[in-house]
C-alpha positions, 0 to 999 in steps of 0.5 A: 789547221786547215789548208788548201794546196798550192796548185802551180799552173805548170802542174795543172792538167788539160782544159775541160770541154770544148769551145764555147757553145750556144747559151742555154735556153734559160740565158736566152730567155732572160737575155742574161749575161753573167759577165755583165751582171757580175761587173755591176755587182763587183763594187759591192764585192770589192767593198765587202772584201775590204771591210771584212779583211780590215776587221777580221774576227776569230772563229765563233766570234764573227759578230761584226762580220755576221751583222755586215753580211746579214744586213746586205743580204736583207737589203737584197730582199732576202727574208728567210734566215735560218738559225743554227742553234750552236752557231749564232754567227752563222748565216743561212738564207734562202732565195726562191725563184718561184719556179720549179727547180733544185735547191742548191747551196753556195758556201763561204766561211767567215773566220780569220786566223791569229796572225800578224799581217805583213805591214805592206798589204793593202787592204791590211788588217786593222786588228793586231794579231788577227788576219784573213790569211786563208781567203775567207773574206774573199769567199764571203764577199764572192758569195754575197756578190752571187746573191746580189746577181741572183736577186737582181736577175731572178729570171735567169735562175730556177729553183732555190739557192741557199747561201751559207756563210759558215763560222769556225772553219779554222777551229772545232765546230762549223760545218759539222755543227751545221750538218748535225743541226739538220737545217740543210736537210730540212731545206731540201738542199740537193747540192752544195758548191764552194771554192777556195783561194789557191796561191800560185795559180793564176787569176782566171783559172779555176782548178778541179780534181775529180773524186777525193781532193783533200785528205781527212785529218786525224790526230794521235797522242802516244804516251810511253811509260817505263823505268826511270834511271840515272843518266849514268846508268841507262841499263837500270831503266827503259831509256825513254828518250832513246825509245822516243827517238826510235818511235818517232823514226819508225812512225815517220817511215811506217807509211812508206814501208808498211802501206801501199801508198799508191792505193792508200796514201797516208802522211804521218807527221810527229809534231810534238815530243815531251819528255824529261826536265830542263832542271834534271839533265842527269835523269832519264825520265819514266814517261814521254809523250809523242803527238802528231797528225795523220792525213789519209783518204781512208778510215784509219780503222779500215782494212787496207787492200786485200785485207791488210792491217788498218793504219791503227793496227800497224801503229799498234804493232810498231809501238808494241815491238819497240816498247817491249824491246826496251821494257816500256809500255805505251798508250795510243789515243787516236782522234778522228777529225774532218773526213776527206773532201770528195767531189761527187762524180754524178754532179761533176758529169752533169754540171761541169760540161755546161759550165765550161761552155759558158766560161770557156778556158777557165776550168782546169782539171788536175789529178793533184790531191792534197794532204791538207784538210778542210771542214767542207768535207762534212758537207761532202759526206752528206750531200753531193758537192763540188769544191774548186780552187780559185786562182789568185796570183797576178803581178806579184800578188797571191803567191804566198801560202795560206796561213802565212803573214804574207798571204794576199790575193790579186783583186781581179780574182774576185770577179772570176770567183763570183762569176764562177759561182753565178754560173754554177747556180744558173746551170744547176737550176737549169740542169738538176731535177727538182725535188 
């Protein structure tokens, strides 16, 4: 389950850059105004957002969403669509300016989530039990809006722009399958940009964190084995319910007591405990299972600062000591999910100052990092990338957290996000070297 942190305006840092400067030569030459161009495209963005929101589809089942978007992209004159073998609902299409410049990509997601939407929303899902409560409908509509602006004003952009509409962000597969396919490498993509709705941040603000911004996700299962016994004679066995309780407590306190959290942030949460039987309350069981998640910015198998034990080693040490004391044994299974999401420092230095001059008083830099995870990290592990938060809160809308039934956004955020993507693409084309 992938979330974006709820940045609060009061927590946001300083405004980046300086006051508005002269427009770049590319803008002057084309007489291009991103604000005017986005205003012209906004009805399409709004209508697309409403249509996708009202007809949500779960991961790897986004067929209608795929057809809607691909049809609109083709109507814009885009003809180069690249297939991804494992993802038939993915859309990857290329626009070529015909002029020298970099190849950059704008990414959006397509899938919804299994949630019943609040009854008072407008727009509201027309599919029972499924809703867009992570902003993917807005992300897709805004990338489509950027494609409309770019294709309608080709003189303002250089190089190539790849538009990525990615399925399955909420489930396994998705970004990792696109990266593994090699399609972006074959297209020569040099940089990828994405944004994510940020409830609690006001419309008009874009947030950014330098370096690592979201943690990697990891999942663990611990199976405990011991001697069962009658509940009246716990001394005859391993008393696994008691061992389980002590293991859970030890795991919860492990990061705070065994790790340097300032330099090695880790959140370990037990989310599942299974032991015993409701039909045998007088029996102490011989097995128990504990499951949960570990969020971290470092590899769990990497040694800590100054060569201290890895997180995996610390968990093994903790389990070995506790289980031995009660005559039990353990098995630890640790599955690594998506890696941390990292913003590229060189790309940040090259692009954010000119984008901020074009859109002054929009970008906020914050030191906040989230222990949530997001499969955009698979792109950041292979390509220079920048990942932004989009403020969606205004007039009582956009305040509920993502992945909740009450999540919504203020429609004015659509224009802000589309304009941000357009400026990123325009500035990258004028700034980054051609490959």
